[in-house]
N, CA, C and O of each residue as an XYZ file, in Angstrom:
468
protein
N     -20.823    -14.704    -26.070
C     -21.942    -15.613    -26.123
C     -22.450    -15.940    -24.719
O     -23.658    -15.953    -24.481
N     -21.517    -16.205    -23.780
C     -21.899    -16.529    -22.413
C     -22.600    -15.361    -21.731
O     -23.539    -15.551    -20.958
N     -22.130    -14.143    -22.027
C     -22.755    -12.956    -21.438
C     -24.189    -12.805    -21.939
O     -25.081    -12.413    -21.187
N     -24.399    -13.119    -23.213
C     -25.743    -13.014    -23.780
C     -26.676    -14.038    -23.139
O     -27.820    -13.715    -22.819
N     -26.207    -15.248    -22.953
C     -27.016    -16.293    -22.325
C     -27.342    -15.906    -20.885
O     -28.471    -16.088    -20.430
N     -26.362    -15.377    -20.179
C     -26.572    -14.936    -18.799
C     -27.594    -13.805    -18.748
O     -28.479    -13.804    -17.893
N     -27.477    -12.851    -19.652
C     -28.420    -11.729    -19.686
C     -29.831    -12.208    -20.005
O     -30.791    -11.764    -19.376
N     -29.966    -13.100    -20.966
C     -31.285    -13.640    -21.319
C     -31.873    -14.453    -20.176
O     -33.078    -14.394    -19.933
N     -31.048    -15.203    -19.480
C     -31.514    -15.986    -18.334
C     -32.003    -15.072    -17.221
O     -33.042    -15.326    -16.612
N     -31.254    -14.013    -16.958
C     -31.657    -13.058    -15.924
C     -32.958    -12.374    -16.299
O     -33.832    -12.199    -15.450
N     -33.099    -11.988    -17.553
C     -34.329    -11.339    -18.012
C     -35.517    -12.282    -17.885
O     -36.600    -11.862    -17.477
N     -35.329    -13.538    -18.226
C     -36.418    -14.519    -18.116
C     -36.808    -14.724    -16.660
O     -37.994    -14.808    -16.341
N     -35.819    -14.804    -15.772
C     -36.109    -14.989    -14.348
C     -36.867    -13.790    -13.786
O     -37.822    -13.961    -13.030
N     -36.453    -12.592    -14.146
C     -37.170    -11.395    -13.687
C     -38.591    -11.366    -14.221
O     -39.520    -11.012    -13.495
N     -38.767    -11.729    -15.460
C     -40.092    -11.760    -16.061
C     -41.001    -12.738    -15.336
O     -42.156    -12.422    -15.050
N     -40.483    -13.930    -15.036
C     -41.281    -14.932    -14.341
C     -41.628    -14.493    -12.931
O     -42.756    -14.694    -12.480
N     -40.671    -13.895    -12.225
C     -40.960    -13.460    -10.861
C     -41.932    -12.296    -10.862
O     -42.767    -12.200     -9.964
N     -41.849    -11.412    -11.838
C     -42.806    -10.304    -11.927
C     -44.197    -10.831    -12.226
O     -45.180    -10.329    -11.679
N     -44.294    -11.835    -13.085
C     -45.594    -12.424    -13.401
C     -46.184    -13.104    -12.179
O     -47.383    -12.996    -11.924
N     -45.364    -13.794    -11.435
C     -45.858    -14.471    -10.237
C     -46.347    -13.462     -9.222
O     -47.385    -13.673     -8.596
N     -45.619    -12.363     -9.044
C     -46.023    -11.337     -8.101
C     -47.287    -10.644     -8.573
O     -48.180    -10.362     -7.774
N     -47.366    -10.365     -9.884
C     -48.516     -9.662    -10.423
C     -49.788    -10.480    -10.294
O     -50.879     -9.915    -10.215
N     -49.667    -11.813    -10.272
C     -50.862    -12.636    -10.190
C     -51.529    -12.497     -8.829
O     -52.750    -12.620     -8.740
N     -50.795    -12.254     -7.802
C     -51.367    -12.018     -6.489
C     -51.965    -13.256     -5.847
O     -52.069    -14.313     -6.469
N     -52.355    -13.102     -4.596
C     -52.957    -14.152     -3.781
C     -54.418    -13.785     -3.562
O     -54.729    -12.902     -2.763
N     -55.312    -14.465     -4.272
C     -56.737    -14.125     -4.232
C     -57.330    -14.304     -2.837
O     -58.183    -13.515     -2.430
N     -56.896    -15.323     -2.097
C     -57.435    -15.547     -0.753
C     -57.061    -14.387      0.174
O     -57.892    -13.904      0.943
N     -55.820    -13.955      0.093
C     -55.387    -12.804      0.900
C     -56.103    -11.548      0.422
O     -56.461    -10.690      1.228
N     -56.313    -11.438     -0.896
C     -57.026    -10.294     -1.446
C     -58.453    -10.206     -0.934
O     -58.958     -9.111     -0.688
N     -59.110    -11.352     -0.770
C     -60.480    -11.370     -0.228
C     -60.489    -10.820      1.194
O     -61.374    -10.049      1.564
N     -59.500    -11.221      1.984
C     -59.391    -10.716      3.362
C     -59.153     -9.205      3.375
O     -59.754     -8.479      4.167
N     -58.269     -8.742      2.490
C     -57.967     -7.309      2.429
C     -59.171     -6.497      1.946
O     -59.428     -5.407      2.456
N     -59.907     -7.023      0.966
C     -61.094     -6.320      0.471
C     -62.129     -6.189      1.578
O     -62.790     -5.158      1.704
N     -62.264     -7.248      2.383
C     -63.206     -7.201      3.513
C     -62.711     -6.219      4.579
O     -63.479     -5.396      5.075
N     -61.432     -6.312      4.923
C     -60.840     -5.440      5.941
C     -60.970     -3.967      5.550
O     -61.241     -3.117      6.398
N     -60.775     -3.667      4.260
C     -60.836     -2.284      3.787
C     -62.244     -1.842      3.400
O     -62.450     -0.715      2.949
N     -63.211     -2.744      3.581
C     -64.623     -2.451      3.360
C     -64.924     -1.952      1.947
O     -65.706     -1.021      1.760
N     -64.300     -2.576      0.968
C     -64.515     -2.200     -0.436
C     -65.981     -2.358     -0.845
O     -66.488     -1.594     -1.667
N     -66.658     -3.353     -0.265
C     -68.047     -3.640     -0.618
C     -68.996     -2.513     -0.214
O     -70.097     -2.412     -0.755
N     -68.582     -1.669      0.726
C     -69.480     -0.598      1.165
C     -69.824      0.364      0.034
O     -70.892      0.976      0.056
N     -68.957      0.507     -0.937
C     -69.233      1.369     -2.097
C     -69.457      0.566     -3.378
O     -70.297      0.925     -4.203
N     -68.706     -0.519     -3.539
C     -68.737     -1.269     -4.790
C     -69.752     -2.419     -4.783
O     -69.888     -3.130     -5.779
N     -70.460     -2.603     -3.670
C     -71.488     -3.638     -3.569
C     -70.940     -4.926     -3.000
O     -69.765     -5.252     -3.164
N     -71.821     -5.658     -2.321
C     -71.411     -6.908     -1.670
C     -70.845     -7.909     -2.663
O     -69.971     -8.703     -2.314
N     -71.333     -7.880     -3.892
C     -70.846     -8.792     -4.927
C     -69.823     -8.112     -5.845
O     -69.355     -8.715     -6.810
N     -69.489     -6.888     -5.548
C     -68.532     -6.072     -6.309
C     -68.974     -5.793     -7.747
O     -68.167     -5.400     -8.589
N     -70.264     -6.003     -8.015
C     -70.793     -5.667     -9.338
C     -72.101     -4.890     -9.255
O     -72.754     -4.649    -10.270
N     -72.479     -4.500     -8.038
C     -73.660     -3.655     -7.854
C     -73.295     -2.497     -6.914
O     -73.685     -2.487     -5.747
N     -72.544     -1.530     -7.439
C     -72.111     -0.415     -6.594
C     -73.300      0.413     -6.095
O     -74.376      0.400     -6.693
N     -73.085      1.129     -4.997
C     -74.160      1.918     -4.406
C     -74.485      3.154     -5.238
O     -75.550      3.749     -5.068
N     -73.601      3.540     -6.114
C     -73.810      4.692     -6.990
C     -73.424      4.261     -8.400
O     -72.384      3.631     -8.591
N     -74.253      4.596     -9.390
C     -73.931      4.150    -10.753
C     -72.616      4.691    -11.304
O     -72.092      4.157    -12.282
N     -72.080      5.732    -10.696
C     -70.808      6.268    -11.182
C     -69.609      5.492    -10.629
O     -68.485      5.688    -11.089
N     -69.838      4.615     -9.650
C     -68.759      3.804     -9.100
C     -68.554      2.578     -9.986
O     -69.528      2.005    -10.475
N     -67.320      2.169    -10.199
C     -67.079      1.039    -11.111
C     -67.485     -0.312    -10.536
O     -67.468     -0.534     -9.326
N     -67.848     -1.198    -11.444
C     -68.078     -2.604    -11.111
C     -66.703     -3.261    -11.141
O     -65.997     -3.185    -12.146
N     -66.327     -3.899    -10.051
C     -64.981     -4.453     -9.937
C     -64.904     -5.947    -10.212
O     -63.849     -6.440    -10.611
N     -65.991     -6.678    -10.010
C     -65.979     -8.135    -10.192
C     -65.638     -8.488    -11.635
O     -66.260     -7.995    -12.576
N     -64.649     -9.343    -11.787
C     -64.249     -9.798    -13.109
C     -63.351     -8.848    -13.877
O     -62.947     -9.149    -15.001
N     -63.035     -7.710    -13.290
C     -62.171     -6.735    -13.968
C     -60.747     -7.311    -14.056
O     -60.337     -8.093    -13.198
N     -60.019     -6.929    -15.070
C     -58.644     -7.392    -15.255
C     -57.766     -6.918    -14.099
O     -57.791     -5.745    -13.726
N     -56.996     -7.840    -13.543
C     -56.154     -7.528    -12.389
C     -55.138     -6.437    -12.693
O     -54.902     -5.569    -11.853
N     -54.534     -6.462    -13.875
C     -53.514     -5.453    -14.183
C     -54.137     -4.055    -14.220
O     -53.500     -3.084    -13.812
N     -55.372     -3.946    -14.703
C     -56.060     -2.651    -14.705
C     -56.325     -2.196    -13.269
O     -56.123     -1.027    -12.939
N     -56.779     -3.118    -12.418
C     -57.081     -2.754    -11.033
C     -55.832     -2.290    -10.288
O     -55.882     -1.325     -9.526
N     -54.715     -2.976    -10.510
C     -53.453     -2.550     -9.878
C     -53.071     -1.162    -10.377
O     -52.662     -0.306     -9.593
N     -53.205     -0.942    -11.671
C     -52.892      0.369    -12.240
C     -53.780      1.449    -11.615
O     -53.288      2.516    -11.245
N     -55.075      1.181    -11.496
C     -56.001      2.165    -10.937
C     -55.677      2.461     -9.475
O     -55.642      3.624     -9.072
N     -55.441      1.423     -8.681
C     -55.110      1.643     -7.267
C     -53.809      2.433     -7.120
O     -53.701      3.315     -6.267
N     -52.833      2.111     -7.950
C     -51.563      2.831     -7.918
C     -51.775      4.306     -8.273
O     -51.180      5.191     -7.658
N     -52.620      4.558     -9.260
C     -52.901      5.941     -9.673
C     -53.612      6.705     -8.554
O     -53.311      7.877     -8.327
N     -54.548      6.065     -7.857
C     -55.213      6.731     -6.730
C     -54.215      7.007     -5.610
O     -54.285      8.048     -4.957
N     -53.304      6.098     -5.392
C     -52.287      6.275     -4.349
C     -51.370      7.444     -4.689
O     -50.971      8.195     -3.799
N     -51.031      7.608     -5.970
C     -50.172      8.713     -6.408
C     -50.870     10.058     -6.297
O     -50.245     11.066     -5.967
N     -52.157     10.069     -6.571
C     -52.900     11.325     -6.574
C     -52.733     12.065     -7.885
O     -52.008     11.621     -8.776
N     -53.406     13.192     -7.996
C     -53.399     13.932     -9.263
C     -52.234     14.895     -9.415
O     -52.178     15.647    -10.388
N     -51.315     14.884     -8.481
C     -50.162     15.781     -8.551
C     -49.066     15.240     -9.461
O     -48.127     15.960     -9.800
N     -49.181     13.989     -9.852
C     -48.171     13.377    -10.714
C     -48.827     12.829    -11.971
O     -50.042     12.640    -12.028
N     -48.001     12.580    -12.973
C     -48.494     12.015    -14.222
C     -49.138     10.650    -13.968
O     -48.627      9.861    -13.174
N     -50.227     10.377    -14.621
C     -50.979      9.129    -14.491
C     -51.602      8.943    -13.112
O     -51.943      7.822    -12.736
N     -51.753     10.016    -12.365
C     -52.414      9.934    -11.071
C     -53.911     10.173    -11.227
O     -54.368     10.681    -12.251
N     -54.658      9.806    -10.213
C     -56.104     10.010    -10.219
C     -56.500     10.796     -8.984
O     -55.903     10.658     -7.916
N     -57.530     11.629     -9.155
C     -58.008     12.468     -8.071
C     -59.375     11.991     -7.602
O     -60.375     12.191     -8.291
N     -59.419     11.368     -6.445
C     -60.655     10.973     -5.806
C     -60.331     10.841     -4.328
O     -59.550      9.976     -3.932
N     -60.931     11.701     -3.514
C     -60.581     11.743     -2.095
C     -60.835     10.416     -1.392
O     -60.028      9.991     -0.566
N     -61.932      9.767     -1.705
C     -62.253      8.504     -1.045
C     -61.233      7.428     -1.430
O     -60.655      6.776     -0.560
N     -61.016      7.248     -2.728
C     -60.105      6.194     -3.183
C     -58.654      6.506     -2.824
O     -57.878      5.589     -2.557
N     -58.283      7.759     -2.814
C     -56.922      8.107     -2.408
C     -56.682      7.662     -0.968
O     -55.636      7.095     -0.651
N     -57.653      7.920     -0.107
C     -57.538      7.499      1.289
C     -57.504      5.987      1.449
O     -56.814      5.466      2.325
N     -58.243      5.289      0.609
C     -58.267      3.834      0.673
C     -56.959      3.232      0.145
O     -56.475      2.236      0.682
N     -56.395      3.828     -0.892
C     -55.203      3.266     -1.544
C     -53.905      3.604     -0.818
O     -52.937      2.850     -0.917
N     -53.861      4.703     -0.102
C     -52.612      5.144      0.531
C     -51.918      4.070      1.374
O     -50.712      3.873      1.223
N     -52.633      3.373      2.251
C     -51.923      2.397      3.095
C     -51.595      1.071      2.407
O     -50.916      0.227      2.993
N     -52.062      0.877      1.186
C     -51.848     -0.407      0.501
C     -50.432     -0.525     -0.063
O     -49.910      0.405     -0.678
N     -49.835     -1.677      0.159
C     -48.531     -1.969     -0.448
C     -48.768     -2.489     -1.870
O     -49.905     -2.754     -2.260
N     -47.697     -2.630     -2.629
C     -47.818     -3.199     -3.973
C     -48.396     -4.612     -3.899
O     -49.219     -4.994     -4.730
N     -47.968     -5.375     -2.916
C     -48.481     -6.740     -2.751
C     -49.971     -6.711     -2.416
O     -50.743     -7.500     -2.960
N     -50.377     -5.806     -1.526
C     -51.795     -5.680     -1.181
C     -52.631     -5.420     -2.431
O     -53.673     -6.043     -2.635
N     -52.162     -4.495     -3.258
C     -52.905     -4.146     -4.470
C     -52.994     -5.340     -5.422
O     -54.048     -5.591     -6.007
N     -51.895     -6.072     -5.577
C     -51.895     -7.249     -6.455
C     -52.840     -8.318     -5.922
O     -53.532     -8.977     -6.697
N     -52.874     -8.494     -4.611
C     -53.736     -9.513     -4.018
C     -55.214     -9.141     -4.154
O     -56.036     -9.988     -4.503
N     -55.550     -7.894     -3.884
C     -56.937     -7.441     -4.040
C     -57.360     -7.572     -5.494
O     -58.465     -8.031     -5.785
N     -56.492     -7.171     -6.399
C     -56.804     -7.249     -7.824
C     -57.010     -8.695     -8.260
O     -57.908     -8.981     -9.053
N     -56.195     -9.599     -7.754
C     -56.338    -11.015     -8.088
C     -57.683    -11.550     -7.604
O     -58.352    -12.295     -8.320
N     -58.074    -11.173     -6.398
C     -59.368    -11.598     -5.859
C     -60.521    -11.061     -6.709
O     -61.414    -11.815     -7.096
N     -60.500     -9.776     -6.995
C     -61.599     -9.178     -7.755
C     -61.685     -9.752     -9.166
O     -62.781     -9.945     -9.691
N     -60.550    -10.021     -9.773
C     -60.548    -10.622    -11.105
C     -61.169    -12.016    -11.077
O     -61.786    -12.436    -12.056
N     -61.014    -12.733     -9.976
C     -61.516    -14.104     -9.878
C     -63.034    -14.180     -9.745
O     -63.622    -15.244     -9.933
N     -63.659    -13.069     -9.424
C     -65.111    -13.063     -9.222
C     -65.856    -13.008    -10.555
O     -65.384    -12.381    -11.504
N     -67.017    -13.661    -10.630
C     -67.812    -13.536    -11.853
C     -68.338    -12.114    -11.964
O     -68.826    -11.537    -10.993
N     -68.230    -11.569    -13.151
C     -68.659    -10.190    -13.330
C     -69.402     -9.977    -14.631
O     -69.521    -10.891    -15.448
N     -69.894     -8.781    -14.818
C     -70.688     -8.465    -16.009
C     -69.872     -8.101    -17.248
O     -70.439     -7.827    -18.306
N     -68.555     -8.097    -17.122
C     -67.719     -7.717    -18.246
C     -67.801     -8.771    -19.349
O     -67.769     -9.970    -19.073
N     -67.907     -8.325    -20.576
C     -68.044     -9.238    -21.706
C     -66.903     -8.990    -22.686
O     -66.600     -7.849    -23.036
N     -66.282    -10.072    -23.117
C     -65.243     -9.974    -24.151
C     -65.860    -10.460    -25.449
O     -66.313    -11.600    -25.547
N     -65.873     -9.595    -26.430
C     -66.463     -9.948    -27.738
C     -65.373    -10.426    -28.682
O     -64.248     -9.927    -28.669
N     -65.728    -11.392    -29.490
C     -64.756    -11.928    -30.450
C     -65.088    -11.449    -31.834
O     -64.389    -11.789    -32.789
């Protein structure tokens, strides 16, 4: 019984710490987005990209953005990787924390995404 309680407590603690990390720091993310010049392609407001084929990032779900950045960092040589020379170059130097922070910032912005009920 004690082992089960200990295991459940450890699982809950890991879950909470992963959630806290995944939420990211939006203020730091804003600095990183500016430093990495994300607006040069995705638009100053992150919802008016310079090319219609580029995604609108404002208001996008943070977990999706982290997944996408991770996939660009992996490249197309591995499963779930993405092939885009520009984004691969942008994602390579980013740490997991950097990606979570940028994603948190972009999610916090008002965007054109609509959730239908």
